[in-house]
C-alpha positions as a Markdown table, in Angstrom:
| # | Residue | x | y | z |
|---|---|---|---|---|
| 1 | Unk | 0.0 | 0.0 | 0.0 |
| 2 | Unk | 1.4 | 3.4 | -1.0 |
| 3 | Unk | 1.6 | 5.8 | 2.0 |
| 4 | Unk | 1.2 | 9.5 | 1.3 |
| 5 | Unk | 2.2 | 12.0 | 3.9 |
| 6 | Unk | -0.7 | 14.5 | 4.1 |
| 7 | Unk | -2.7 | 16.5 | 6.6 |
| 8 | Unk | -6.1 | 15.2 | 7.5 |
| 9 | Unk | -7.5 | 18.7 | 7.9 |
| 10 | Unk | -8.6 | 18.4 | 11.5 |
| 11 | Unk | -7.1 | 19.5 | 14.8 |
| 12 | Unk | -4.9 | 17.1 | 16.7 |
| 13 | Unk | -5.6 | 18.6 | 20.2 |
| 14 | Unk | -8.3 | 17.3 | 22.5 |
| 15 | Unk | -10.0 | 20.7 | 22.5 |
| 16 | Unk | -10.0 | 20.6 | 18.7 |
| 17 | Unk | -11.4 | 17.1 | 18.6 |
| 18 | Unk | -14.2 | 18.1 | 21.0 |
| 19 | Unk | -15.0 | 21.1 | 18.8 |
| 20 | Unk | -15.1 | 19.0 | 15.6 |
| 21 | Unk | -17.2 | 16.3 | 17.4 |
| 22 | Unk | -19.8 | 18.7 | 18.7 |
| 23 | Unk | -19.9 | 21.0 | 15.6 |
| 24 | Unk | -19.6 | 18.4 | 12.9 |
| 25 | Unk | -20.3 | 14.9 | 14.2 |
| 26 | Unk | -23.1 | 15.7 | 16.7 |
| 27 | Unk | -25.3 | 17.6 | 14.2 |
| 28 | Unk | -24.8 | 14.8 | 11.7 |
| 29 | Unk | -25.6 | 12.1 | 14.3 |
| 30 | Unk | -28.7 | 14.0 | 15.5 |
| 31 | Unk | -29.9 | 14.4 | 12.0 |
| 32 | Unk | -29.4 | 10.7 | 11.5 |
| 33 | Unk | -31.4 | 10.1 | 14.6 |
| 34 | Unk | -34.4 | 12.1 | 13.2 |
| 35 | Unk | -34.1 | 10.2 | 9.9 |
| 36 | Unk | -34.1 | 6.9 | 11.6 |
| 37 | Unk | -37.3 | 7.6 | 13.5 |
| 38 | Unk | -39.1 | 7.9 | 10.2 |
| 39 | Unk | -38.3 | 4.3 | 9.5 |
| 40 | Unk | -38.9 | 3.3 | 13.0 |
| 41 | Unk | -42.4 | 4.9 | 13.0 |
| 42 | Unk | -43.3 | 3.2 | 9.7 |
| 43 | Unk | -42.1 | -0.2 | 11.0 |
| 44 | Unk | -43.8 | 0.2 | 14.4 |
| 45 | Unk | -47.1 | 1.2 | 12.8 |
| 46 | Unk | -47.1 | -1.6 | 10.3 |
| 47 | Unk | -45.4 | -4.3 | 12.4 |
| 48 | Unk | -48.5 | -6.6 | 12.6 |
| 49 | Unk | -49.3 | -6.3 | 8.9 |
| 50 | Unk | -45.8 | -7.1 | 7.8 |
| 51 | Unk | -45.5 | -10.1 | 10.2 |
| 52 | Unk | -48.9 | -11.5 | 9.1 |
| 53 | Unk | -48.4 | -11.2 | 5.3 |
| 54 | Unk | -44.6 | -11.1 | 4.7 |
| 55 | Unk | -42.6 | -12.6 | 7.6 |
| 56 | Unk | -39.6 | -13.2 | 5.5 |
| 57 | Unk | -39.4 | -9.4 | 5.0 |
| 58 | Unk | -38.9 | -9.0 | 8.7 |
| 59 | Unk | -36.2 | -11.6 | 8.6 |
| 60 | Unk | -34.2 | -10.0 | 5.8 |
| 61 | Unk | -35.0 | -6.3 | 6.6 |
| 62 | Unk | -32.1 | -5.8 | 9.1 |
| 63 | Unk | -29.5 | -7.1 | 6.7 |
| 64 | Unk | -30.9 | -5.1 | 3.8 |
| 65 | Unk | -30.9 | -1.9 | 5.8 |
| 66 | Unk | -27.5 | -2.3 | 7.3 |
| 67 | Unk | -25.7 | -3.8 | 4.3 |
| 68 | Unk | -27.1 | -1.2 | 1.9 |
| 69 | Unk | -26.1 | 1.5 | 4.3 |
| 70 | Unk | -22.6 | 0.2 | 4.8 |
| 71 | Unk | -22.0 | -0.4 | 1.1 |
| 72 | Unk | -22.6 | 3.3 | 0.4 |
| 73 | Unk | -20.8 | 4.3 | 3.7 |
| 74 | Unk | -17.8 | 2.3 | 2.3 |
| 75 | Unk | -18.2 | 4.2 | -0.9 |
| 76 | Unk | -18.0 | 7.5 | 1.1 |
| 77 | Unk | -14.8 | 6.2 | 2.7 |
| 78 | Unk | -13.3 | 5.4 | -0.7 |
| 79 | Unk | -14.4 | 8.9 | -2.0 |
| 80 | Unk | -12.7 | 10.6 | 1.0 |
| 81 | Unk | -9.5 | 8.7 | 0.4 |
| 82 | Unk | -9.5 | 9.5 | -3.4 |
| 83 | Unk | -10.2 | 13.1 | -2.6 |
| 84 | Unk | -7.2 | 13.3 | -0.2 |
| 85 | Unk | -5.0 | 11.5 | -2.8 |
| 86 | Unk | -6.2 | 13.9 | -5.6 |
| 87 | Unk | -7.8 | 11.1 | -7.7 |
| 88 | Unk | -11.2 | 12.7 | -7.9 |
| 89 | Unk | -12.2 | 16.4 | -8.0 |
| 90 | Unk | -15.9 | 16.7 | -8.7 |
| 91 | Unk | -19.2 | 14.7 | -8.9 |
| 92 | Unk | -18.8 | 14.7 | -12.7 |
| 93 | Unk | -15.6 | 12.7 | -12.7 |
| 94 | Unk | -15.8 | 9.4 | -14.6 |
| 95 | Unk | -14.3 | 7.7 | -11.5 |
| 96 | Unk | -17.3 | 8.8 | -9.4 |
| 97 | Unk | -19.7 | 7.2 | -11.8 |
| 98 | Unk | -17.8 | 4.0 | -11.9 |
| 99 | Unk | -17.7 | 3.8 | -8.2 |
| 100 | Unk | -21.4 | 4.4 | -7.9 |
| 101 | Unk | -22.2 | 1.6 | -10.4 |
| 102 | Unk | -20.0 | -0.7 | -8.5 |
| 103 | Unk | -21.8 | 0.0 | -5.3 |
| 104 | Unk | -25.2 | -0.5 | -6.8 |
| 105 | Unk | -24.2 | -3.8 | -8.3 |
| 106 | Unk | -22.6 | -5.0 | -5.0 |
| 107 | Unk | -25.7 | -4.2 | -3.1 |
| 108 | Unk | -27.5 | -7.1 | -4.8 |
| 109 | Unk | -25.1 | -9.6 | -3.2 |
| 110 | Unk | -26.5 | -9.4 | 0.4 |
| 111 | Unk | -30.0 | -9.2 | -1.0 |
| 112 | Unk | -29.7 | -12.7 | -2.7 |
| 113 | Unk | -27.8 | -14.2 | 0.3 |
| 114 | Unk | -30.4 | -13.1 | 2.8 |
| 115 | Unk | -33.3 | -14.1 | 0.7 |
| 116 | Unk | -31.9 | -17.6 | 0.1 |
| 117 | Unk | -31.4 | -18.1 | 3.8 |
| 118 | Unk | -34.9 | -16.8 | 4.5 |
| 119 | Unk | -36.3 | -19.5 | 2.3 |
| 120 | Unk | -35.3 | -22.0 | 5.0 |
| 121 | Unk | -37.0 | -19.9 | 7.7 |
| 122 | Unk | -40.2 | -19.0 | 6.1 |
| 123 | Unk | -41.8 | -21.7 | 3.9 |
| 124 | Unk | -44.1 | -19.8 | 1.5 |
| 125 | Unk | -42.5 | -19.7 | -1.9 |
| 126 | Unk | -45.1 | -17.4 | -3.5 |
| 127 | Unk | -44.7 | -14.8 | -0.8 |
| 128 | Unk | -40.9 | -15.2 | -0.9 |
| 129 | Unk | -40.7 | -14.5 | -4.6 |
| 130 | Unk | -42.9 | -11.4 | -4.2 |
| 131 | Unk | -40.6 | -10.1 | -1.4 |
| 132 | Unk | -37.6 | -10.7 | -3.7 |
| 133 | Unk | -39.2 | -8.5 | -6.3 |
| 134 | Unk | -39.9 | -5.9 | -3.6 |
| 135 | Unk | -36.3 | -5.7 | -2.4 |
| 136 | Unk | -34.7 | -5.8 | -5.9 |
| 137 | Unk | -37.0 | -3.0 | -7.2 |
| 138 | Unk | -36.3 | -0.8 | -4.2 |
| 139 | Unk | -32.6 | -1.5 | -4.2 |
| 140 | Unk | -32.1 | -0.2 | -7.8 |
| 141 | Unk | -34.0 | 3.0 | -7.2 |
| 142 | Unk | -32.4 | 3.7 | -3.9 |
| 143 | Unk | -28.9 | 2.9 | -5.1 |
| 144 | Unk | -29.0 | 5.7 | -7.6 |
| 145 | Unk | -30.1 | 8.2 | -4.9 |
| 146 | Unk | -27.5 | 6.9 | -2.4 |
| 147 | Unk | -24.7 | 6.8 | -4.9 |
| 148 | Unk | -24.9 | 10.4 | -6.0 |
| 149 | Unk | -25.9 | 11.5 | -2.5 |
| 150 | Unk | -22.7 | 10.0 | -1.2 |
| 151 | Unk | -20.7 | 11.9 | -3.8 |
| 152 | Unk | -22.2 | 15.2 | -2.8 |
| 153 | Unk | -21.8 | 14.5 | 0.9 |
| 154 | Unk | -18.1 | 13.8 | 0.6 |
| 155 | Unk | -16.9 | 16.1 | -2.2 |
| 156 | Unk | -18.7 | 19.4 | -1.2 |
| 157 | Unk | -17.5 | 19.4 | 2.5 |
| 158 | Unk | -14.0 | 18.4 | 1.3 |
| 159 | Unk | -13.8 | 21.4 | -1.0 |
| 160 | Unk | -14.9 | 23.7 | 1.8 |
| 161 | Unk | -12.1 | 22.4 | 4.1 |
| 162 | Unk | -14.0 | 20.0 | 6.3 |
| 163 | Unk | -13.2 | 16.4 | 7.0 |
| 164 | Unk | -15.8 | 14.2 | 5.2 |
| 165 | Unk | -15.0 | 11.3 | 7.5 |
| 166 | Unk | -16.8 | 13.1 | 10.4 |
| 167 | Unk | -20.1 | 13.4 | 8.6 |
| 168 | Unk | -20.4 | 11.3 | 5.4 |
| 169 | Unk | -20.7 | 7.7 | 6.7 |
| 170 | Unk | -23.3 | 8.5 | 9.4 |
| 171 | Unk | -25.4 | 10.6 | 7.0 |
| 172 | Unk | -25.4 | 8.2 | 4.1 |
| 173 | Unk | -26.1 | 5.3 | 6.4 |
| 174 | Unk | -29.1 | 7.0 | 7.9 |
| 175 | Unk | -30.4 | 8.3 | 4.5 |
| 176 | Unk | -30.2 | 4.6 | 3.5 |
| 177 | Unk | -32.3 | 3.7 | 6.5 |
| 178 | Unk | -34.7 | 6.6 | 5.9 |
| 179 | Unk | -35.4 | 5.4 | 2.4 |
| 180 | Unk | -35.0 | 1.7 | 2.7 |
| 181 | Unk | -37.5 | 0.7 | 5.4 |
| 182 | Unk | -40.4 | 2.9 | 4.3 |
| 183 | Unk | -39.8 | 1.9 | 0.7 |
| 184 | Unk | -40.0 | -1.8 | 1.5 |
| 185 | Unk | -43.0 | -1.4 | 3.8 |
| 186 | Unk | -44.9 | 0.7 | 1.2 |
| 187 | Unk | -44.0 | -1.8 | -1.6 |
| 188 | Unk | -45.6 | -4.5 | 0.5 |
| 189 | Unk | -48.7 | -2.3 | 1.0 |
| 190 | Unk | -48.7 | -1.5 | -2.8 |
| 191 | Unk | -48.8 | -5.3 | -3.5 |
| 192 | Unk | -51.6 | -5.9 | -1.0 |
| 193 | Unk | -53.7 | -3.0 | -2.5 |
| 194 | Unk | -52.6 | -2.6 | -6.1 |
| 195 | Unk | -51.0 | -5.7 | -7.5 |
| 196 | Unk | -50.9 | -4.5 | -11.1 |
| 197 | Unk | -49.0 | -1.3 | -10.2 |
| 198 | Unk | -46.6 | -3.3 | -8.1 |
| 199 | Unk | -45.6 | -5.7 | -10.9 |
| 200 | Unk | -45.2 | -2.9 | -13.4 |
| 201 | Unk | -42.9 | -1.0 | -11.0 |
| 202 | Unk | -40.9 | -4.1 | -10.1 |
| 203 | Unk | -40.2 | -5.2 | -13.6 |
| 204 | Unk | -39.4 | -1.6 | -14.7 |
| 205 | Unk | -36.7 | -1.5 | -12.0 |
| 206 | Unk | -35.3 | -4.9 | -13.2 |
| 207 | Unk | -35.0 | -3.3 | -16.7 |
| 208 | Unk | -33.0 | -0.4 | -15.2 |
| 209 | Unk | -30.7 | -2.9 | -13.4 |
| 210 | Unk | -29.9 | -4.6 | -16.7 |
| 211 | Unk | -29.2 | -1.3 | -18.3 |
| 212 | Unk | -26.8 | -0.2 | -15.5 |
| 213 | Unk | -25.0 | -3.6 | -15.7 |
| 214 | Unk | -24.3 | -3.1 | -19.4 |
| 215 | Unk | -22.9 | 0.4 | -18.7 |
| 216 | Unk | -20.5 | -0.7 | -16.0 |
| 217 | Unk | -16.8 | -0.6 | -17.2 |
| 218 | Unk | -14.4 | -1.8 | -14.5 |
| 219 | Unk | -10.7 | -1.5 | -14.6 |
| 220 | Unk | -8.4 | -4.0 | -12.8 |
| 221 | Unk | -8.4 | -1.8 | -9.7 |
| 222 | Unk | -12.2 | -1.7 | -9.7 |
| 223 | Unk | -12.5 | -5.5 | -10.1 |
| 224 | Unk | -10.2 | -6.0 | -7.1 |
| 225 | Unk | -12.2 | -3.6 | -5.0 |
| 226 | Unk | -15.4 | -5.2 | -6.1 |
| 227 | Unk | -14.0 | -8.6 | -5.2 |
| 228 | Unk | -13.0 | -7.5 | -1.7 |
| 229 | Unk | -16.4 | -5.8 | -1.2 |
| 230 | Unk | -18.3 | -8.7 | -2.5 |
| 231 | Unk | -16.5 | -11.2 | -0.2 |
| 232 | Unk | -17.0 | -9.0 | 2.9 |
| 233 | Unk | -20.6 | -8.1 | 2.1 |
| 234 | Unk | -21.5 | -11.8 | 1.4 |
| 235 | Unk | -20.0 | -12.8 | 4.7 |
| 236 | Unk | -21.7 | -10.0 | 6.6 |
| 237 | Unk | -25.0 | -10.9 | 5.0 |
| 238 | Unk | -24.7 | -14.3 | 6.7 |
| 239 | Unk | -24.0 | -12.7 | 10.0 |
| 240 | Unk | -27.0 | -10.4 | 9.6 |
| 241 | Unk | -29.2 | -13.5 | 9.6 |
| 242 | Unk | -28.6 | -13.5 | 13.4 |
| 243 | Unk | -30.2 | -10.1 | 13.6 |
| 244 | Unk | -33.2 | -11.2 | 11.6 |
| 245 | Unk | -33.5 | -14.4 | 13.6 |
| 246 | Unk | -33.6 | -12.4 | 16.8 |
| 247 | Unk | -36.4 | -10.2 | 15.5 |
| 248 | Unk | -38.5 | -13.1 | 14.4 |
| 249 | Unk | -37.8 | -15.1 | 17.6 |
| 250 | Unk | -38.7 | -12.2 | 19.9 |
| 251 | Unk | -41.4 | -10.6 | 17.8 |
| 252 | Unk | -44.0 | -11.0 | 20.6 |
| 253 | Unk | -41.7 | -9.4 | 23.2 |
| 254 | Unk | -40.9 | -6.5 | 20.8 |
| 255 | Unk | -44.6 | -6.0 | 20.1 |
| 256 | Unk | -45.4 | -6.0 | 23.8 |
| 257 | Unk | -42.7 | -3.3 | 24.4 |
| 258 | Unk | -43.4 | -1.4 | 21.1 |
| 259 | Unk | -41.0 | 1.4 | 21.9 |
| 260 | Unk | -38.2 | -1.1 | 21.2 |
| 261 | Unk | -39.4 | -1.7 | 17.6 |
| 262 | Unk | -39.4 | 2.1 | 17.1 |
| 263 | Unk | -35.9 | 2.5 | 18.7 |
| 264 | Unk | -34.4 | -0.5 | 16.8 |
| 265 | Unk | -33.4 | 1.3 | 13.6 |
| 266 | Unk | -32.0 | 4.3 | 15.5 |
| 267 | Unk | -30.0 | 2.2 | 18.0 |
| 268 | Unk | -28.4 | 0.0 | 15.4 |
| 269 | Unk | -27.8 | 2.9 | 13.1 |
| 270 | Unk | -26.2 | 5.0 | 15.9 |
| 271 | Unk | -23.9 | 2.2 | 16.8 |
| 272 | Unk | -22.9 | 1.8 | 13.1 |
| 273 | Unk | -22.5 | 5.5 | 12.7 |
| 274 | Unk | -20.1 | 5.9 | 15.7 |
| 275 | Unk | -18.2 | 2.8 | 14.6 |
| 276 | Unk | -18.1 | 4.0 | 11.0 |
| 277 | Unk | -16.7 | 7.5 | 11.9 |
| 278 | Unk | -13.9 | 5.8 | 13.8 |
| 279 | Unk | -13.4 | 3.2 | 11.0 |
| 280 | Unk | -13.4 | 5.9 | 8.3 |
| 281 | Unk | -10.9 | 8.1 | 10.2 |
| 282 | Unk | -8.6 | 5.2 | 10.8 |
| 283 | Unk | -8.8 | 4.1 | 7.2 |
| 284 | Unk | -7.9 | 7.6 | 6.0 |
| 285 | Unk | -5.0 | 7.8 | 8.4 |
| 286 | Unk | -3.7 | 4.4 | 7.1 |
| 287 | Unk | -3.9 | 5.5 | 3.5 |
| 288 | Unk | -2.2 | 8.9 | 4.1 |
| 289 | Unk | 0.3 | 8.2 | 6.9 |
| 290 | Unk | 0.5 | 4.4 | 7.5 |
| 291 | Unk | -0.8 | 2.2 | 10.3 |
| 292 | Unk | 1.7 | 3.6 | 12.8 |
| 293 | Unk | -0.2 | 7.0 | 12.7 |
| 294 | Unk | -3.2 | 5.3 | 14.2 |
| 295 | Unk | -1.3 | 4.5 | 17.4 |
| 296 | Unk | -1.3 | 8.1 | 18.6 |
| 297 | Unk | -2.7 | 10.5 | 21.1 |
| 298 | Unk | -4.9 | 11.9 | 18.3 |
| 299 | Unk | -6.7 | 8.6 | 18.0 |
| 300 | Unk | -7.4 | 8.5 | 21.8 |
| 301 | Unk | -8.8 | 12.1 | 21.5 |
| 302 | Unk | -11.1 | 10.9 | 18.7 |
| 303 | Unk | -12.4 | 8.2 | 21.1 |
| 304 | Unk | -12.9 | 10.6 | 24.0 |
| 305 | Unk | -14.6 | 13.3 | 21.9 |
| 306 | Unk | -17.1 | 10.9 | 20.2 |
| 307 | Unk | -17.8 | 9.0 | 23.4 |
| 308 | Unk | -18.9 | 12.2 | 25.2 |
| 309 | Unk | -21.7 | 12.5 | 22.6 |
| 310 | Unk | -23.0 | 9.0 | 23.2 |
| 311 | Unk | -25.0 | 9.6 | 26.4 |
| 312 | Unk | -26.8 | 12.6 | 24.7 |
| 313 | Unk | -27.7 | 10.5 | 21.6 |
| 314 | Unk | -28.9 | 7.6 | 23.9 |
| 315 | Unk | -31.2 | 9.8 | 26.0 |
| 316 | Unk | -32.6 | 11.6 | 22.9 |
| 317 | Unk | -33.2 | 8.2 | 21.3 |
| 318 | Unk | -35.4 | 7.1 | 24.2 |
| 319 | Unk | -37.1 | 10.5 | 24.4 |
| 320 | Unk | -38.0 | 10.8 | 20.7 |
| 321 | Unk | -39.2 | 7.1 | 20.7 |
| 322 | Unk | -41.6 | 7.9 | 23.5 |
| 323 | Unk | -43.1 | 10.8 | 21.5 |
| 324 | Unk | -43.4 | 8.6 | 18.4 |
| 325 | Unk | -45.1 | 5.8 | 20.3 |
| 326 | Unk | -47.6 | 8.0 | 22.1 |
| 327 | Unk | -48.3 | 10.3 | 19.2 |
| 328 | Unk | -48.5 | 8.0 | 16.2 |
| 329 | Unk | -48.9 | 4.4 | 17.5 |
| 330 | Unk | -51.2 | 5.5 | 20.4 |
| 331 | Unk | -49.6 | 3.3 | 23.1 |
| 332 | Unk | -48.0 | 4.2 | 26.4 |
| 333 | Unk | -44.2 | 4.6 | 26.7 |
| 334 | Unk | -41.6 | 5.6 | 29.2 |
| 335 | Unk | -37.9 | 6.3 | 29.7 |
| 336 | Unk | -36.0 | 2.9 | 29.9 |
| 337 | Unk | -33.1 | 3.7 | 32.2 |
| 338 | Unk | -31.3 | 0.4 | 31.5 |
| 339 | Unk | -31.3 | 1.4 | 27.9 |
| 340 | Unk | -30.0 | 5.0 | 28.6 |
| 341 | Unk | -27.3 | 3.8 | 30.9 |
| 342 | Unk | -26.2 | 0.9 | 28.7 |
| 343 | Unk | -26.1 | 2.9 | 25.4 |
| 344 | Unk | -22.6 | 4.4 | 25.9 |
| 345 | Unk | -21.1 | 1.0 | 26.4 |
| 346 | Unk | -22.4 | -0.4 | 23.2 |
| 347 | Unk | -21.2 | 2.7 | 21.4 |
| 348 | Unk | -17.7 | 2.2 | 22.8 |
| 349 | Unk | -17.8 | -1.4 | 21.6 |
| 350 | Unk | -18.7 | -0.2 | 18.1 |
| 351 | Unk | -15.9 | 2.3 | 18.0 |
| 352 | Unk | -13.3 | -0.3 | 19.2 |
| 353 | Unk | -14.6 | -2.7 | 16.5 |
| 354 | Unk | -14.1 | 0.0 | 13.8 |
| 355 | Unk | -10.6 | 0.7 | 14.8 |
| 356 | Unk | -9.5 | -2.9 | 15.2 |
| 357 | Unk | -11.0 | -4.1 | 11.9 |
| 358 | Unk | -9.4 | -1.3 | 10.0 |
| 359 | Unk | -6.0 | -2.2 | 11.4 |
| 360 | Unk | -6.5 | -5.9 | 10.7 |
| 361 | Unk | -7.6 | -5.2 | 7.2 |
| 362 | Unk | -4.5 | -3.2 | 6.5 |
| 363 | Unk | -2.3 | -5.9 | 8.1 |
| 364 | Unk | -3.6 | -8.6 | 5.8 |
| 365 | Unk | -3.4 | -6.4 | 2.7 |
| 366 | Unk | -7.1 | -5.6 | 2.3 |
| 367 | Unk | -8.3 | -2.0 | 1.7 |
| 368 | Unk | -9.7 | -0.8 | 5.1 |
| 369 | Unk | -12.1 | 1.4 | 3.1 |
| 370 | Unk | -13.8 | -1.8 | 1.7 |
| 371 | Unk | -13.7 | -3.8 | 4.9 |
| 372 | Unk | -14.0 | -1.8 | 8.1 |
| 373 | Unk | -17.3 | -0.1 | 7.7 |
| 374 | Unk | -19.3 | -3.1 | 6.5 |
| 375 | Unk | -17.9 | -5.2 | 9.3 |
| 376 | Unk | -18.5 | -2.7 | 12.1 |
| 377 | Unk | -22.0 | -1.8 | 11.0 |
| 378 | Unk | -23.0 | -5.5 | 10.7 |
| 379 | Unk | -21.6 | -6.4 | 14.1 |
| 380 | Unk | -23.3 | -3.3 | 15.5 |
| 381 | Unk | -26.6 | -4.6 | 14.2 |
| 382 | Unk | -26.2 | -7.9 | 16.0 |
| 383 | Unk | -25.0 | -6.3 | 19.2 |
| 384 | Unk | -27.6 | -3.6 | 19.1 |
| 385 | Unk | -30.5 | -6.0 | 18.5 |
| 386 | Unk | -29.3 | -8.3 | 21.3 |
| 387 | Unk | -29.1 | -5.2 | 23.6 |
| 388 | Unk | -32.6 | -4.2 | 22.7 |
| 389 | Unk | -34.0 | -7.7 | 23.2 |
| 390 | Unk | -32.5 | -7.5 | 26.7 |
| 391 | Unk | -34.0 | -4.1 | 27.3 |
| 392 | Unk | -37.4 | -5.4 | 26.1 |
| 393 | Unk | -37.3 | -8.5 | 28.4 |
| 394 | Unk | -36.3 | -6.3 | 31.3 |
| 395 | Unk | -39.2 | -3.9 | 30.7 |
| 396 | Unk | -41.9 | -6.6 | 30.6 |
């Protein structure tokens, strides 16, 4: 790996890290939190309908949300590295288009893996094929939005002198959640109410996928990156089946403590966001200065500054969840103190995973930009769901 000595564009003092965390990361993380509650409210309101008609969708939904988000978060990390190395300059660069097409195509891998595993869990082949059409159609449409959204979220802040690693991965991951869950739920409702429109839309999206596949032109470096990403995403999709299995197994507990279903997207996404920020920053340092640069006081300051935000995000998550449950689902809700107190610990775990995986990827000659974020967000989904199941059981 070529090491380039370059400045990362952020302060190396604790005061500077705290300033960056509260002025850049906190607004991005708070905005992500608001985005996530759109998906959480949609899921909570339609939980019974989805479970009754399309249980396989509940099984594969966590993986689709997380893996789609981290595919494009990894794209953001690659864009940041290429910006720092001077390999891209604007959204119109051909390299940007190639990277977006690669991300869209790679997002189909977890979709197929999760669906195949889901066939062994939910034995209704007609419904399963319908769900496959739902997720493929939504994936193509969403991929275009996320791809160019990622380009704007990284390139514009970089040109204005800000570090995209502090905001890009959390924002694009949460935008993916904001779009993905409501899209899948409303595709399900479209099928139940207007089958003809559903099939027309689904097959139109398949035609778009074929067109995009013909337009893709990968060089050797793109093929290598695609191979790394495909291997990691495929493996992470299998791990995500644990998350789906937990949701299906404890569906009655979650429905009894409905605030947990509303919080679920926000908690998993927040864990993934904190871990992704750390993974992206470490990956950029490795590319620019080498792995030794990670073992520094600056990295410790990154941990401290981000960890101080965690209790605020945790409390706000519970508070906003209460409002959503009472206002839109019309059920009682309260502050769950075991959740609020436990939240910073799972955030710390996510950040440690992001740092360690980035270092391990570099050690074994894999690009940390392709590995660290998918791994940390996937493991965050599993840990976060286990944490919420514990919270729900404790609240009953």
